[in-house]
C-alpha positions in Angstrom: 0.1 -0.3 -0.2 2.5 2.5 1.2 4.9 1.3 -1.2 2.5 1.3 -4.1 2.1 5.1 -3.1 5.7 5.7 -2.9 6.1 3.9 -6.2 4.0 6.2 -7.9 6.0 9.5 -6.5 9.2 8.1 -7.3 10.3 9.8 -10.8 13.2 8.6 -12.6 15.8 11.1 -13.0 14.1 13.9 -11.0 14.6 12.5 -7.2 12.8 13.5 -4.0 13.4 17.0 -3.5 12.5 18.6 -0.1 9.4 18.2 1.4 6.5 20.9 2.4 4.0 20.6 5.0 0.3 21.5 5.2 -2.8 20.7 7.0 -5.3 18.7 5.1 -9.0 18.7 5.5 -9.2 16.1 7.3 -6.2 17.1 9.6 -4.1 14.8 8.5 -0.6 16.4 7.8 0.4 15.9 4.0 3.5 16.4 2.2 3.5 18.2 -1.0 6.9 18.3 -3.1 7.8 18.8 -6.6 9.4 16.5 -8.9 9.7 18.7 -11.8 8.1 22.0 -13.1 5.0 20.0 -14.2 4.0 17.9 -11.8 3.1 17.7 -7.5 3.1 14.8 -6.0 1.4 13.9 -2.7 2.1 11.2 0.0 0.5 11.3 4.2 2.7 11.6 6.8 5.9 10.0 5.2 8.2 13.7 6.4 9.0 15.9 9.0 10.0 13.2 11.7 12.9 10.8 11.9 10.8 7.6 11.8 9.3 9.5 8.3 12.8 9.9 6.7 13.9 6.5 7.6 10.8 4.9 6.2 11.3 6.9 3.3 14.7 5.6 3.1 13.8 1.9 3.7 11.2 2.2 0.7 13.5 3.5 -1.5 16.2 0.8 -1.4 13.0 -1.5 -1.3 11.9 0.0 -4.8 15.7 0.1 -6.1 15.7 -3.6 -5.6 12.3 -4.4 -7.1 13.3 -2.4 -10.3 16.6 -5.1 -10.2 17.3 -8.4 -10.3 19.9 -11.3 -10.8 18.1 -13.5 -12.9 15.8 -13.8 -16.0 13.6 -16.8 -17.3 12.9 -17.5 -20.6 11.2 -20.6 -22.0 12.5 -22.4 -19.4 15.9 -21.3 -19.4 17.7 -19.0 -16.9 19.5 -16.1 -17.4 22.0 -14.9 -15.0 24.8 -12.1 -15.0 28.0 -13.4 -16.7 26.1 -15.1 -19.3 27.3 -14.7 -22.8 24.8 -12.6 -25.6 24.7 -15.3 -27.3 23.1 -17.4 -24.7 20.8 -14.7 -24.3 19.7 -15.0 -27.4 19.2 -18.4 -27.8 17.1 -18.4 -24.9 15.0 -15.5 -25.1 15.1 -14.5 -28.8 16.1 -11.4 -30.6 15.1 -8.6 -28.2 12.3 -6.0 -29.3 15.1 -3.0 -29.1 18.6 -2.9 -28.9 20.3 0.2 -27.4 24.1 1.1 -27.5 24.4 3.1 -24.1 28.3 3.0 -23.7 30.9 4.2 -26.1 34.7 3.4 -26.5 37.0 5.4 -29.0 39.0 2.8 -31.2 41.7 4.2 -33.1 41.2 4.9 -37.0 37.1 4.7 -36.1 36.2 7.0 -33.5 33.3 5.8 -30.9 32.0 2.7 -31.0 29.7 0.8 -29.2 31.0 -1.6 -26.4 27.7 -1.3 -24.2 24.0 -2.0 -25.4 20.6 -2.7 -23.8 18.3 -5.2 -24.6 14.5 -4.9 -24.2 12.3 -7.8 -24.2 8.1 -6.8 -23.9 6.5 -9.5 -23.2 2.8 -7.8 -22.9 0.8 -5.3 -20.7 0.6 -7.4 -17.7 4.2 -8.3 -18.1 7.2 -5.9 -17.0 9.7 -4.6 -19.7 12.7 -6.4 -19.2 16.1 -4.8 -19.7 19.4 -6.6 -20.3 22.5 -4.6 -20.4 25.7 -6.4 -22.2 28.8 -5.4 -22.3 31.8 -6.4 -24.1 29.7 -9.8 -24.8 28.0 -10.6 -21.8 25.3 -9.7 -18.8 26.7 -7.4 -16.6 23.1 -6.5 -15.5 19.3 -7.0 -15.6 16.0 -5.0 -14.7 12.6 -4.6 -14.7 11.2 -1.2 -16.4 7.8 -0.7 -16.1 4.6 -2.9 -17.3 4.9 -3.3 -21.1 2.2 -2.9 -23.7 0.7 -4.7 -26.5 2.6 -3.9 -29.8 -0.3 -3.5 -31.6 -1.6 -0.8 -29.7 1.0 0.4 -27.7 -0.7 3.6 -26.3 -1.6 7.0 -27.3 1.2 9.3 -29.1 -0.3 12.8 -27.4 2.0 16.5 -26.2 1.2 15.2 -22.7 1.8 11.0 -23.0 5.7 11.6 -22.0 6.9 11.3 -18.9 10.2 10.9 -17.3 11.5 7.0 -16.8 10.0 5.9 -20.3 11.8 3.5 -22.1 13.0 4.1 -26.0 11.1 1.3 -26.7 7.5 2.9 -25.6 8.5 6.0 -26.9 9.4 4.4 -30.5 6.4 2.0 -30.2 3.8 4.8 -29.3 4.7 7.8 -31.7 7.5 6.8 -34.5 10.7 8.6 -35.4 11.0 11.9 -34.0 11.0 15.0 -36.2 14.2 15.9 -35.6 17.8 14.1 -32.9 20.8 15.1 -32.1 23.6 13.6 -30.2 25.9 15.0 -27.4 28.4 13.6 -25.0 27.3 14.3 -21.9 30.3 13.0 -19.6 33.5 11.7 -21.4 37.0 10.3 -20.2 38.6 11.5 -23.6 40.0 14.8 -25.3 38.1 15.2 -28.5 41.0 16.6 -30.3 43.3 14.3 -28.7 41.9 10.8 -28.0 43.3 8.0 -26.8 42.3 4.2 -27.3 39.9 2.8 -24.8 38.8 6.3 -23.6 34.7 5.8 -22.9 32.1 8.2 -23.7 28.4 8.4 -22.6 25.9 10.2 -24.8 22.8 12.3 -24.6 20.2 12.3 -26.9 17.6 15.2 -27.7 14.3 13.9 -29.5 12.1 16.5 -30.5 8.0 15.4 -31.0 6.1 18.1 -33.5 2.1 17.7 -32.9 1.1 20.2 -35.1 0.1 24.5 -34.5 -2.4 24.2 -31.8 0.0 22.2 -29.2 3.9 22.5 -28.2 6.4 21.0 -29.3 8.3 18.3 -26.6 11.7 17.6 -26.4 12.8 14.4 -25.1 16.1 14.1 -23.1 17.1 10.2 -23.1 20.2 9.0 -21.5 20.7 5.2 -20.8 17.9 4.1 -22.8 15.0 5.9 -20.8 14.0 9.3 -20.9 15.7 12.0 -18.1 13.6 15.0 -18.9 10.5 16.3 -21.1 10.3 19.7 -21.8 8.3 22.1 -24.1 9.7 24.1 -26.8 7.0 26.5 -28.2 4.2 25.8 -30.7 4.3 23.4 -33.2 4.4 24.0 -36.9 2.6 22.4 -39.9 5.0 19.3 -42.1 
């Protein structure tokens, strides 16, 4: 119950922020905070006391543990960390989407992907499974919210984007963006004097245009998921 409430309050990439209090009509102290500029979140009695802060910490740890897993079962076979990419493909089949997330500089070839996320969508009653592979082996397995029906993945409107959405779901709902660009968000190389084996993390900006009567939406994607959703003025006719 409370864990479900806290799970609904947590917004990936936004954190918890500060808590503020006001007295509700029922006399119960209510905690209010902002996760971003567009959304207010409410929860009863979790801030303002030592036990409340401890409870929040415990629930956050529980949520982090719930979203990660050490194994994945596919068709009776168990996939765990350290398994080969070929074993994942043999047990689970081809992923619904592959997202390169880690890049390394190779002499004469520039930045090449060395780490990728494989997404498996098993429908609206099961979680999307995310398998992280590095150098051909599984290094992480996680759940990323409920899946969807590929034939009816959900609406694509200017208010339908949210932080935490996977790239898989965004593409299924809305298709290719009107425009996109990529930048090196964090790197360990000098772009003018790159070294062999240096790594970089990329940030993508996806732009979706909904016409002159709606605001353009700009999605910031990092590590396979939406980190921010921003507006950028009125749309235009295409």
